[in-house]
FITITI-321270 format. One record per residue (C-alpha): residue in one letter; x, y, z. Coordinates in nm, 2 decimals, decimal comma. Layout:
BEGIN
<rec resn="A" X="X" Y="Y" Z="Z"/>
...
This chain:
BEGIN
<rec resn="X" X="0,02" Y="-0,01" Z="-0,01"/>
<rec resn="X" X="0,28" Y="0,25" Z="0,06"/>
<rec resn="X" X="0,44" Y="0,18" Z="-0,23"/>
<rec resn="X" X="0,12" Y="0,26" Z="-0,42"/>
<rec resn="X" X="0,11" Y="0,62" Z="-0,24"/>
<rec resn="X" X="0,51" Y="0,62" Z="-0,34"/>
<rec resn="X" X="0,42" Y="0,59" Z="-0,68"/>
<rec resn="X" X="0,12" Y="0,87" Z="-0,69"/>
<rec resn="X" X="0,31" Y="1,11" Z="-0,53"/>
<rec resn="X" X="0,65" Y="1,05" Z="-0,72"/>
<rec resn="X" X="0,76" Y="1,36" Z="-0,90"/>
<rec resn="X" X="0,71" Y="1,38" Z="-1,26"/>
<rec resn="X" X="1,03" Y="1,33" Z="-1,49"/>
<rec resn="X" X="1,19" Y="1,65" Z="-1,57"/>
<rec resn="X" X="1,06" Y="1,60" Z="-1,97"/>
<rec resn="X" X="0,72" Y="1,63" Z="-1,85"/>
<rec resn="X" X="0,77" Y="1,96" Z="-1,67"/>
<rec resn="X" X="0,96" Y="2,10" Z="-1,97"/>
<rec resn="X" X="0,66" Y="2,02" Z="-2,22"/>
<rec resn="X" X="0,52" Y="2,31" Z="-2,09"/>
<rec resn="X" X="0,77" Y="2,59" Z="-2,24"/>
<rec resn="X" X="0,68" Y="2,50" Z="-2,59"/>
<rec resn="X" X="0,32" Y="2,51" Z="-2,53"/>
<rec resn="X" X="0,36" Y="2,80" Z="-2,33"/>
<rec resn="X" X="0,54" Y="2,98" Z="-2,65"/>
<rec resn="X" X="0,25" Y="2,81" Z="-2,87"/>
<rec resn="X" X="0,02" Y="3,04" Z="-2,64"/>
<rec resn="X" X="0,19" Y="3,34" Z="-2,61"/>
<rec resn="X" X="0,30" Y="3,34" Z="-3,00"/>
<rec resn="X" X="-0,11" Y="3,29" Z="-3,09"/>
<rec resn="X" X="-0,23" Y="3,58" Z="-2,83"/>
<rec resn="X" X="0,02" Y="3,83" Z="-2,97"/>
<rec resn="X" X="-0,04" Y="3,76" Z="-3,34"/>
<rec resn="X" X="-0,41" Y="3,84" Z="-3,26"/>
<rec resn="X" X="-0,36" Y="4,16" Z="-3,12"/>
<rec resn="X" X="-0,11" Y="4,26" Z="-3,29"/>
<rec resn="X" X="-0,15" Y="4,49" Z="-3,63"/>
<rec resn="X" X="-0,29" Y="4,33" Z="-3,91"/>
<rec resn="X" X="0,04" Y="4,37" Z="-4,15"/>
<rec resn="X" X="0,28" Y="4,23" Z="-3,85"/>
<rec resn="X" X="0,27" Y="3,83" Z="-3,88"/>
<rec resn="X" X="0,46" Y="3,62" Z="-3,60"/>
<rec resn="X" X="0,30" Y="3,27" Z="-3,69"/>
<rec resn="X" X="0,62" Y="3,16" Z="-3,81"/>
<rec resn="X" X="0,76" Y="3,18" Z="-3,46"/>
<rec resn="X" X="0,56" Y="2,89" Z="-3,40"/>
<rec resn="X" X="0,82" Y="2,65" Z="-3,53"/>
<rec resn="X" X="1,06" Y="2,71" Z="-3,24"/>
<rec resn="X" X="0,80" Y="2,52" Z="-3,04"/>
<rec resn="X" X="0,87" Y="2,14" Z="-3,19"/>
<rec resn="X" X="1,20" Y="2,27" Z="-3,29"/>
<rec resn="X" X="1,33" Y="2,25" Z="-2,87"/>
<rec resn="X" X="1,12" Y="1,95" Z="-2,81"/>
<rec resn="X" X="1,35" Y="1,72" Z="-2,93"/>
<rec resn="X" X="1,59" Y="1,87" Z="-2,63"/>
<rec resn="X" X="1,38" Y="1,69" Z="-2,35"/>
<rec resn="X" X="1,07" Y="1,47" Z="-2,53"/>
<rec resn="X" X="1,02" Y="1,16" Z="-2,72"/>
<rec resn="X" X="0,83" Y="1,12" Z="-3,07"/>
<rec resn="X" X="0,48" Y="1,14" Z="-2,89"/>
<rec resn="X" X="0,62" Y="1,46" Z="-2,71"/>
<rec resn="X" X="0,75" Y="1,65" Z="-3,05"/>
<rec resn="X" X="0,44" Y="1,52" Z="-3,23"/>
<rec resn="X" X="0,21" Y="1,67" Z="-3,02"/>
<rec resn="X" X="0,35" Y="1,98" Z="-2,99"/>
<rec resn="X" X="0,40" Y="1,99" Z="-3,35"/>
<rec resn="X" X="0,04" Y="1,91" Z="-3,40"/>
<rec resn="X" X="-0,03" Y="2,22" Z="-3,16"/>
<rec resn="X" X="0,19" Y="2,46" Z="-3,31"/>
<rec resn="X" X="-0,04" Y="2,36" Z="-3,67"/>
<rec resn="X" X="-0,36" Y="2,40" Z="-3,49"/>
<rec resn="X" X="-0,26" Y="2,73" Z="-3,35"/>
<rec resn="X" X="-0,16" Y="2,86" Z="-3,67"/>
<rec resn="X" X="-0,50" Y="2,76" Z="-3,82"/>
<rec resn="X" X="-0,66" Y="2,94" Z="-3,53"/>
<rec resn="X" X="-0,43" Y="3,25" Z="-3,60"/>
<rec resn="X" X="-0,54" Y="3,27" Z="-3,98"/>
<rec resn="X" X="-0,96" Y="3,18" Z="-3,89"/>
<rec resn="X" X="-0,98" Y="3,45" Z="-3,63"/>
<rec resn="X" X="-0,74" Y="3,74" Z="-3,77"/>
<rec resn="X" X="-0,90" Y="3,72" Z="-4,11"/>
<rec resn="X" X="-1,12" Y="3,44" Z="-4,24"/>
<rec resn="X" X="-1,05" Y="3,46" Z="-4,62"/>
<rec resn="X" X="-0,66" Y="3,50" Z="-4,53"/>
<rec resn="X" X="-0,73" Y="3,07" Z="-4,41"/>
<rec resn="X" X="-0,73" Y="2,92" Z="-4,78"/>
<rec resn="X" X="-0,43" Y="3,25" Z="-4,93"/>
<rec resn="X" X="-0,13" Y="3,07" Z="-5,06"/>
<rec resn="X" X="0,07" Y="3,23" Z="-4,76"/>
<rec resn="X" X="-0,10" Y="3,09" Z="-4,49"/>
<rec resn="X" X="-0,07" Y="2,73" Z="-4,68"/>
<rec resn="X" X="0,28" Y="2,76" Z="-4,69"/>
<rec resn="X" X="0,32" Y="2,84" Z="-4,33"/>
<rec resn="X" X="0,10" Y="2,54" Z="-4,23"/>
<rec resn="X" X="0,29" Y="2,28" Z="-4,47"/>
<rec resn="X" X="0,58" Y="2,45" Z="-4,34"/>
<rec resn="X" X="0,48" Y="2,35" Z="-3,99"/>
<rec resn="X" X="0,40" Y="2,00" Z="-4,09"/>
<rec resn="X" X="0,69" Y="1,93" Z="-4,24"/>
<rec resn="X" X="0,94" Y="2,04" Z="-3,99"/>
<rec resn="X" X="0,70" Y="1,83" Z="-3,73"/>
<rec resn="X" X="0,73" Y="1,52" Z="-3,91"/>
<rec resn="X" X="1,07" Y="1,57" Z="-3,97"/>
<rec resn="X" X="1,14" Y="1,62" Z="-3,59"/>
<rec resn="X" X="0,93" Y="1,30" Z="-3,53"/>
<rec resn="X" X="1,16" Y="1,10" Z="-3,74"/>
<rec resn="X" X="1,45" Y="1,24" Z="-3,57"/>
<rec resn="X" X="1,35" Y="1,16" Z="-3,27"/>
<rec resn="X" X="1,25" Y="0,79" Z="-3,32"/>
<rec resn="X" X="1,61" Y="0,75" Z="-3,48"/>
<rec resn="X" X="1,77" Y="0,92" Z="-3,17"/>
<rec resn="X" X="1,56" Y="0,70" Z="-2,91"/>
<rec resn="X" X="1,67" Y="0,37" Z="-3,10"/>
<rec resn="X" X="2,02" Y="0,46" Z="-3,14"/>
<rec resn="X" X="1,98" Y="0,57" Z="-2,73"/>
<rec resn="X" X="1,87" Y="0,22" Z="-2,66"/>
<rec resn="X" X="2,15" Y="0,07" Z="-2,85"/>
<rec resn="X" X="2,37" Y="0,25" Z="-2,65"/>
<rec resn="X" X="2,26" Y="0,19" Z="-2,38"/>
<rec resn="X" X="2,26" Y="-0,21" Z="-2,45"/>
<rec resn="X" X="2,65" Y="-0,18" Z="-2,57"/>
<rec resn="X" X="2,72" Y="-0,03" Z="-2,23"/>
<rec resn="X" X="2,53" Y="-0,28" Z="-2,06"/>
<rec resn="X" X="2,72" Y="-0,54" Z="-2,23"/>
<rec resn="X" X="3,08" Y="-0,36" Z="-2,19"/>
<rec resn="X" X="2,98" Y="-0,32" Z="-1,79"/>
<rec resn="X" X="2,88" Y="-0,72" Z="-1,81"/>
<rec resn="X" X="3,22" Y="-0,79" Z="-1,97"/>
<rec resn="X" X="3,41" Y="-0,60" Z="-1,72"/>
<rec resn="X" X="3,27" Y="-0,75" Z="-1,46"/>
<rec resn="X" X="3,38" Y="-1,07" Z="-1,60"/>
<rec resn="X" X="3,74" Y="-1,02" Z="-1,73"/>
<rec resn="X" X="3,82" Y="-0,75" Z="-1,44"/>
<rec resn="X" X="3,61" Y="-0,77" Z="-1,16"/>
<rec resn="X" X="3,68" Y="-0,52" Z="-0,84"/>
<rec resn="X" X="3,89" Y="-0,66" Z="-0,60"/>
<rec resn="X" X="3,73" Y="-0,79" Z="-0,25"/>
<rec resn="X" X="3,78" Y="-0,53" Z="0,03"/>
<rec resn="X" X="3,97" Y="-0,77" Z="0,23"/>
<rec resn="X" X="4,27" Y="-1,03" Z="0,08"/>
<rec resn="X" X="4,35" Y="-1,20" Z="0,42"/>
<rec resn="X" X="4,47" Y="-0,94" Z="0,63"/>
<rec resn="X" X="4,51" Y="-0,63" Z="0,37"/>
<rec resn="X" X="4,21" Y="-0,41" Z="0,29"/>
<rec resn="X" X="4,19" Y="-0,31" Z="-0,06"/>
<rec resn="X" X="4,02" Y="-0,07" Z="-0,31"/>
<rec resn="X" X="4,03" Y="-0,04" Z="-0,68"/>
<rec resn="X" X="3,91" Y="0,14" Z="-0,97"/>
<rec resn="X" X="3,90" Y="0,08" Z="-1,32"/>
<rec resn="X" X="3,87" Y="0,45" Z="-1,49"/>
<rec resn="X" X="3,80" Y="0,42" Z="-1,86"/>
<rec resn="X" X="3,89" Y="0,71" Z="-2,10"/>
<rec resn="X" X="3,59" Y="0,62" Z="-2,36"/>
<rec resn="X" X="3,26" Y="0,62" Z="-2,12"/>
<rec resn="X" X="3,08" Y="0,38" Z="-2,38"/>
<rec resn="X" X="3,39" Y="0,10" Z="-2,37"/>
<rec resn="X" X="3,42" Y="0,07" Z="-1,99"/>
<rec resn="X" X="3,70" Y="-0,17" Z="-2,06"/>
<rec resn="X" X="4,01" Y="-0,15" Z="-2,22"/>
<rec resn="X" X="4,39" Y="-0,29" Z="-2,19"/>
<rec resn="X" X="4,47" Y="-0,19" Z="-1,86"/>
<rec resn="X" X="4,44" Y="-0,48" Z="-1,62"/>
<rec resn="X" X="4,49" Y="-0,61" Z="-1,26"/>
<rec resn="X" X="4,40" Y="-0,94" Z="-1,03"/>
<rec resn="X" X="4,47" Y="-1,07" Z="-0,70"/>
<rec resn="X" X="4,53" Y="-1,43" Z="-0,56"/>
<rec resn="X" X="4,56" Y="-1,57" Z="-0,26"/>
<rec resn="X" X="4,84" Y="-1,83" Z="-0,14"/>
<rec resn="X" X="4,89" Y="-2,04" Z="0,14"/>
<rec resn="X" X="5,12" Y="-1,73" Z="0,30"/>
<rec resn="X" X="4,97" Y="-1,43" Z="0,14"/>
<rec resn="X" X="4,86" Y="-1,25" Z="-0,12"/>
<rec resn="X" X="5,01" Y="-1,22" Z="-0,50"/>
<rec resn="X" X="4,89" Y="-0,93" Z="-0,70"/>
<rec resn="X" X="4,91" Y="-0,79" Z="-1,07"/>
<rec resn="X" X="4,85" Y="-0,48" Z="-1,27"/>
<rec resn="X" X="4,93" Y="-0,41" Z="-1,60"/>
<rec resn="X" X="4,91" Y="-0,22" Z="-1,91"/>
<rec resn="X" X="4,89" Y="-0,39" Z="-2,28"/>
<rec resn="X" X="5,02" Y="-0,21" Z="-2,55"/>
<rec resn="X" X="4,76" Y="-0,06" Z="-2,81"/>
<rec resn="X" X="4,40" Y="-0,01" Z="-2,77"/>
<rec resn="X" X="4,04" Y="-0,17" Z="-2,83"/>
<rec resn="X" X="3,92" Y="-0,54" Z="-2,86"/>
<rec resn="X" X="4,27" Y="-0,65" Z="-2,92"/>
<rec resn="X" X="4,39" Y="-0,47" Z="-2,62"/>
<rec resn="X" X="4,10" Y="-0,62" Z="-2,42"/>
<rec resn="X" X="4,17" Y="-0,97" Z="-2,52"/>
<rec resn="X" X="4,54" Y="-0,99" Z="-2,46"/>
<rec resn="X" X="4,46" Y="-0,86" Z="-2,10"/>
<rec resn="X" X="4,19" Y="-1,13" Z="-2,04"/>
<rec resn="X" X="4,44" Y="-1,40" Z="-2,16"/>
<rec resn="X" X="4,70" Y="-1,25" Z="-1,92"/>
<rec resn="X" X="4,47" Y="-1,26" Z="-1,66"/>
<rec resn="X" X="4,37" Y="-1,60" Z="-1,69"/>
<rec resn="X" X="4,68" Y="-1,70" Z="-1,70"/>
<rec resn="X" X="4,77" Y="-1,52" Z="-1,37"/>
<rec resn="X" X="4,49" Y="-1,66" Z="-1,19"/>
<rec resn="X" X="4,55" Y="-2,03" Z="-1,27"/>
<rec resn="X" X="4,94" Y="-2,00" Z="-1,17"/>
<rec resn="X" X="4,94" Y="-1,74" Z="-0,90"/>
<rec resn="X" X="4,87" Y="-2,01" Z="-0,65"/>
<rec resn="X" X="5,08" Y="-2,30" Z="-0,78"/>
<rec resn="X" X="5,40" Y="-2,19" Z="-0,91"/>
<rec resn="X" X="5,70" Y="-2,16" Z="-0,62"/>
<rec resn="X" X="5,88" Y="-1,84" Z="-0,67"/>
<rec resn="X" X="5,80" Y="-1,52" Z="-0,82"/>
<rec resn="X" X="6,03" Y="-1,52" Z="-1,05"/>
<rec resn="X" X="5,92" Y="-1,87" Z="-1,19"/>
<rec resn="X" X="5,52" Y="-1,72" Z="-1,20"/>
<rec resn="X" X="5,67" Y="-1,41" Z="-1,42"/>
<rec resn="X" X="5,89" Y="-1,62" Z="-1,65"/>
<rec resn="X" X="5,53" Y="-1,82" Z="-1,70"/>
<rec resn="X" X="5,30" Y="-1,54" Z="-1,74"/>
<rec resn="X" X="5,58" Y="-1,41" Z="-1,96"/>
<rec resn="X" X="5,55" Y="-1,74" Z="-2,18"/>
<rec resn="X" X="5,19" Y="-1,74" Z="-2,16"/>
<rec resn="X" X="5,16" Y="-1,38" Z="-2,33"/>
<rec resn="X" X="5,42" Y="-1,51" Z="-2,58"/>
<rec resn="X" X="5,24" Y="-1,82" Z="-2,70"/>
<rec resn="X" X="4,89" Y="-1,65" Z="-2,70"/>
<rec resn="X" X="5,04" Y="-1,39" Z="-2,88"/>
<rec resn="X" X="5,15" Y="-1,61" Z="-3,21"/>
<rec resn="X" X="4,93" Y="-1,77" Z="-3,44"/>
<rec resn="X" X="4,99" Y="-2,12" Z="-3,54"/>
<rec resn="X" X="5,24" Y="-2,17" Z="-3,77"/>
<rec resn="X" X="5,43" Y="-1,80" Z="-3,68"/>
<rec resn="X" X="5,76" Y="-1,72" Z="-3,59"/>
<rec resn="X" X="5,77" Y="-1,33" Z="-3,68"/>
<rec resn="X" X="5,53" Y="-1,15" Z="-3,45"/>
<rec resn="X" X="5,76" Y="-1,16" Z="-3,12"/>
<rec resn="X" X="5,78" Y="-0,81" Z="-2,97"/>
<rec resn="X" X="5,45" Y="-0,64" Z="-3,16"/>
<rec resn="X" X="5,27" Y="-0,67" Z="-2,87"/>
<rec resn="X" X="5,39" Y="-0,65" Z="-2,54"/>
<rec resn="X" X="5,24" Y="-0,58" Z="-2,16"/>
<rec resn="X" X="5,41" Y="-0,39" Z="-1,90"/>
<rec resn="X" X="5,31" Y="-0,54" Z="-1,57"/>
<rec resn="X" X="5,42" Y="-0,55" Z="-1,20"/>
<rec resn="X" X="5,37" Y="-0,90" Z="-1,01"/>
<rec resn="X" X="5,39" Y="-0,88" Z="-0,61"/>
<rec resn="X" X="5,42" Y="-1,07" Z="-0,34"/>
<rec resn="X" X="5,27" Y="-0,96" Z="-0,01"/>
<rec resn="X" X="5,33" Y="-1,21" Z="0,30"/>
<rec resn="X" X="5,06" Y="-1,20" Z="0,55"/>
<rec resn="X" X="5,32" Y="-1,21" Z="0,82"/>
<rec resn="X" X="5,64" Y="-1,07" Z="0,69"/>
<rec resn="X" X="5,68" Y="-0,70" Z="0,69"/>
<rec resn="X" X="5,85" Y="-0,69" Z="0,31"/>
<rec resn="X" X="5,69" Y="-0,74" Z="-0,02"/>
<rec resn="X" X="5,87" Y="-0,87" Z="-0,30"/>
<rec resn="X" X="5,83" Y="-0,77" Z="-0,65"/>
<rec resn="X" X="5,92" Y="-0,79" Z="-1,01"/>
<rec resn="X" X="5,85" Y="-0,50" Z="-1,22"/>
<rec resn="X" X="5,83" Y="-0,55" Z="-1,61"/>
<rec resn="X" X="5,88" Y="-0,22" Z="-1,74"/>
<rec resn="X" X="5,56" Y="-0,10" Z="-1,56"/>
<rec resn="X" X="5,52" Y="0,26" Z="-1,32"/>
<rec resn="X" X="5,66" Y="0,20" Z="-0,97"/>
<rec resn="X" X="5,46" Y="0,14" Z="-0,70"/>
<rec resn="X" X="5,43" Y="0,39" Z="-0,40"/>
<rec resn="X" X="5,45" Y="0,34" Z="-0,02"/>
<rec resn="X" X="5,27" Y="0,62" Z="0,19"/>
<rec resn="X" X="5,36" Y="0,62" Z="0,52"/>
<rec resn="X" X="5,26" Y="0,87" Z="0,77"/>
<rec resn="X" X="5,18" Y="1,08" Z="0,47"/>
<rec resn="X" X="5,50" Y="1,06" Z="0,32"/>
<rec resn="X" X="5,52" Y="0,88" Z="-0,02"/>
<rec resn="X" X="5,81" Y="0,66" Z="-0,11"/>
<rec resn="X" X="5,84" Y="0,58" Z="-0,50"/>
<rec resn="X" X="5,97" Y="0,18" Z="-0,51"/>
<rec resn="X" X="6,20" Y="0,19" Z="-0,82"/>
<rec resn="X" X="6,32" Y="-0,15" Z="-0,97"/>
<rec resn="X" X="6,69" Y="-0,17" Z="-0,93"/>
<rec resn="X" X="6,72" Y="-0,43" Z="-1,21"/>
<rec resn="X" X="6,34" Y="-0,41" Z="-1,37"/>
<rec resn="X" X="6,28" Y="-0,67" Z="-1,66"/>
<rec resn="X" X="6,15" Y="-0,62" Z="-1,97"/>
<rec resn="X" X="5,77" Y="-0,63" Z="-2,05"/>
<rec resn="X" X="5,58" Y="-0,94" Z="-2,08"/>
<rec resn="X" X="5,59" Y="-1,08" Z="-2,39"/>
<rec resn="X" X="5,94" Y="-1,01" Z="-2,49"/>
<rec resn="X" X="6,09" Y="-1,28" Z="-2,36"/>
<rec resn="X" X="6,14" Y="-1,48" Z="-2,64"/>
<rec resn="X" X="6,33" Y="-1,20" Z="-2,75"/>
<rec resn="X" X="6,58" Y="-1,10" Z="-2,48"/>
<rec resn="X" X="6,61" Y="-1,42" Z="-2,24"/>
<rec resn="X" X="6,54" Y="-1,22" Z="-1,91"/>
<rec resn="X" X="6,66" Y="-1,34" Z="-1,56"/>
<rec resn="X" X="6,40" Y="-1,22" Z="-1,32"/>
<rec resn="X" X="6,54" Y="-1,05" Z="-1,04"/>
<rec resn="X" X="6,34" Y="-1,04" Z="-0,70"/>
<rec resn="X" X="6,32" Y="-0,71" Z="-0,56"/>
<rec resn="X" X="6,17" Y="-0,66" Z="-0,19"/>
<rec resn="X" X="6,08" Y="-0,36" Z="-0,01"/>
<rec resn="X" X="5,92" Y="-0,24" Z="0,36"/>
<rec resn="X" X="5,54" Y="-0,25" Z="0,40"/>
<rec resn="X" X="5,47" Y="-0,22" Z="0,75"/>
<rec resn="X" X="5,16" Y="-0,19" Z="0,97"/>
<rec resn="X" X="4,95" Y="0,13" Z="0,88"/>
<rec resn="X" X="5,10" Y="0,20" Z="0,54"/>
<rec resn="X" X="4,97" Y="0,22" Z="0,21"/>
<rec resn="X" X="5,07" Y="0,03" Z="-0,11"/>
<rec resn="X" X="4,94" Y="0,24" Z="-0,41"/>
<rec resn="X" X="4,97" Y="0,07" Z="-0,73"/>
<rec resn="X" X="4,84" Y="0,22" Z="-1,08"/>
<rec resn="X" X="4,88" Y="0,21" Z="-1,47"/>
<rec resn="X" X="5,04" Y="0,51" Z="-1,72"/>
<rec resn="X" X="4,70" Y="0,66" Z="-1,77"/>
<rec resn="X" X="4,75" Y="0,82" Z="-1,38"/>
<rec resn="X" X="5,11" Y="0,95" Z="-1,46"/>
<rec resn="X" X="5,08" Y="1,07" Z="-1,81"/>
<rec resn="X" X="4,75" Y="1,21" Z="-1,74"/>
<rec resn="X" X="4,77" Y="1,58" Z="-1,84"/>
<rec resn="X" X="4,63" Y="1,92" Z="-1,77"/>
<rec resn="X" X="4,48" Y="2,22" Z="-2,02"/>
<rec resn="X" X="4,84" Y="2,33" Z="-1,97"/>
<rec resn="X" X="4,97" Y="1,98" Z="-2,06"/>
<rec resn="X" X="5,13" Y="1,94" Z="-1,74"/>
<rec resn="X" X="5,16" Y="1,57" Z="-1,65"/>
<rec resn="X" X="4,99" Y="1,45" Z="-1,31"/>
<rec resn="X" X="5,23" Y="1,47" Z="-1,03"/>
<rec resn="X" X="5,13" Y="1,17" Z="-0,82"/>
<rec resn="X" X="5,42" Y="1,15" Z="-0,56"/>
<rec resn="X" X="5,38" Y="1,56" Z="-0,49"/>
<rec resn="X" X="4,97" Y="1,54" Z="-0,49"/>
<rec resn="X" X="4,93" Y="1,28" Z="-0,26"/>
<rec resn="X" X="5,19" Y="1,42" Z="-0,01"/>
<rec resn="X" X="5,04" Y="1,49" Z="0,32"/>
<rec resn="X" X="4,73" Y="1,30" Z="0,26"/>
<rec resn="X" X="4,62" Y="1,13" Z="0,57"/>
<rec resn="X" X="4,34" Y="0,89" Z="0,48"/>
<rec resn="X" X="4,42" Y="0,56" Z="0,62"/>
<rec resn="X" X="4,09" Y="0,37" Z="0,48"/>
<rec resn="X" X="4,17" Y="0,27" Z="0,10"/>
<rec resn="X" X="3,78" Y="0,36" Z="-0,01"/>
<rec resn="X" X="3,84" Y="0,69" Z="0,14"/>
<rec resn="X" X="4,21" Y="0,73" Z="0,01"/>
<rec resn="X" X="4,11" Y="0,62" Z="-0,34"/>
<rec resn="X" X="3,80" Y="0,84" Z="-0,36"/>
<rec resn="X" X="4,02" Y="1,14" Z="-0,30"/>
<rec resn="X" X="4,26" Y="1,04" Z="-0,55"/>
<rec resn="X" X="3,99" Y="1,02" Z="-0,81"/>
<rec resn="X" X="3,87" Y="1,32" Z="-0,75"/>
<rec resn="X" X="4,19" Y="1,49" Z="-0,73"/>
<rec resn="X" X="4,32" Y="1,33" Z="-1,09"/>
<rec resn="X" X="3,99" Y="1,41" Z="-1,26"/>
<rec resn="X" X="4,01" Y="1,74" Z="-1,11"/>
<rec resn="X" X="4,39" Y="1,80" Z="-1,28"/>
<rec resn="X" X="4,28" Y="1,69" Z="-1,64"/>
<rec resn="X" X="3,93" Y="1,88" Z="-1,64"/>
<rec resn="X" X="3,69" Y="1,59" Z="-1,59"/>
<rec resn="X" X="3,84" Y="1,36" Z="-1,91"/>
<rec resn="X" X="4,12" Y="1,11" Z="-1,91"/>
<rec resn="X" X="4,31" Y="1,05" Z="-2,19"/>
<rec resn="X" X="4,37" Y="0,71" Z="-2,14"/>
<rec resn="X" X="4,27" Y="0,43" Z="-1,93"/>
<rec resn="X" X="4,36" Y="0,43" Z="-1,57"/>
<rec resn="X" X="4,39" Y="0,17" Z="-1,31"/>
<rec resn="X" X="4,41" Y="0,27" Z="-0,94"/>
<rec resn="X" X="4,47" Y="0,00" Z="-0,63"/>
<rec resn="X" X="4,52" Y="0,08" Z="-0,28"/>
<rec resn="X" X="4,61" Y="-0,16" Z="-0,04"/>
<rec resn="X" X="4,64" Y="-0,11" Z="0,34"/>
<rec resn="X" X="4,78" Y="-0,34" Z="0,60"/>
<rec resn="X" X="4,63" Y="-0,24" Z="0,92"/>
<rec resn="X" X="4,82" Y="-0,13" Z="1,23"/>
<rec resn="X" X="4,65" Y="-0,45" Z="1,41"/>
<rec resn="X" X="4,60" Y="-0,75" Z="1,25"/>
<rec resn="X" X="4,42" Y="-1,07" Z="1,31"/>
<rec resn="X" X="4,58" Y="-1,39" Z="1,22"/>
<rec resn="X" X="4,43" Y="-1,49" Z="0,86"/>
<rec resn="X" X="4,52" Y="-1,76" Z="0,61"/>
<rec resn="X" X="4,23" Y="-2,01" Z="0,75"/>
<rec resn="X" X="4,12" Y="-2,27" Z="0,47"/>
<rec resn="X" X="3,77" Y="-2,15" Z="0,46"/>
<rec resn="X" X="3,89" Y="-1,79" Z="0,43"/>
<rec resn="X" X="4,14" Y="-1,87" Z="0,09"/>
<rec resn="X" X="3,86" Y="-2,07" Z="-0,07"/>
<rec resn="X" X="3,60" Y="-1,77" Z="-0,01"/>
<rec resn="X" X="3,87" Y="-1,54" Z="-0,17"/>
<rec resn="X" X="3,94" Y="-1,78" Z="-0,45"/>
<rec resn="X" X="3,59" Y="-1,78" Z="-0,55"/>
<rec resn="X" X="3,60" Y="-1,41" Z="-0,53"/>
<rec resn="X" X="3,89" Y="-1,31" Z="-0,75"/>
<rec resn="X" X="3,89" Y="-1,60" Z="-1,00"/>
<rec resn="X" X="4,13" Y="-1,81" Z="-0,88"/>
<rec resn="X" X="4,15" Y="-2,11" Z="-1,03"/>
<rec resn="X" X="4,03" Y="-2,50" Z="-0,82"/>
<rec resn="X" X="4,24" Y="-2,69" Z="-0,55"/>
<rec resn="X" X="4,61" Y="-2,62" Z="-0,56"/>
<rec resn="X" X="4,78" Y="-2,87" Z="-0,79"/>
<rec resn="X" X="5,11" Y="-2,80" Z="-0,76"/>
<rec resn="X" X="5,35" Y="-2,58" Z="-0,55"/>
<rec resn="X" X="5,25" Y="-2,30" Z="-0,36"/>
<rec resn="X" X="5,44" Y="-1,97" Z="-0,27"/>
């Protein structure tokens, strides 16, 4: 019963209220035309009423306003001079209103169809993003996380930036990366790498073995059967991290990706890799030996991971977003609060629109931790992060 009352008292959509504007214009033009001297004709101004209606109304509303404009033009002719009703000038005005009204109705029909198609495309892209790139869970063992994907194209909602997490027996493994190129090819390459990571993250014994496996997977996936000359055409920059539950140091291998930032007491520390590896997909060309870096990540610290869509974002003067300088002094310790401020600050810097996709991930190791890692918890996190089935190999 209360739901019915809510429906009856719900305010009308803005479009319905705005219909009063063209109707008031028709009334005003009609009354004024009847009051001014006979040699002044304001009837042609009636065309403005159906012309502005598509801004807020659909085909039926446009057709109604156009019909009222035609009726008003006829009434003006009848009341001012009945003989003028059949004049060529008046007939031309009525025919012009009819043609304009019909054209606007057709325009509105086409626009609504396009709007429905665009809505369906957005729905499909959002569904694809939830499957390929779901948000990180808020809790990964003892870690609290927040993640955000900002697409440069509002209609796309997904691109070549990627991230994923998987729980192991002793910690959490994460990957954040960026595929060279754009469009569906980049989305496909990102999905292939994420699939390989989710399968292998909890099976490979060490971080260097995991990254070597990911590099081989990218090389295999980018090659068509029988081809041997496409190495290096497509590659993926990435950072792969192993965050233990108990130890306060993070292991990392950087494959040409922007460096992580640790925020400690409002002071950012950029973690540059001393021996970075080449991007994933170039292993067949360089035969790299992956060097595992490590850096401290203690209770109360925030770890910030991102893609180059953040650091290469420009303002109106062409100045890049100075990430370490902007976040200096930020005291938010909750990942969601920090990420919200980060998003607002980045969009303010670029004037509300990014030129490239951007991924932002904030991870906190709480100052007070409860012992985690129970099998039921790990199983739950595997399901939420898209991890593989039972562990069939070695764990990190």
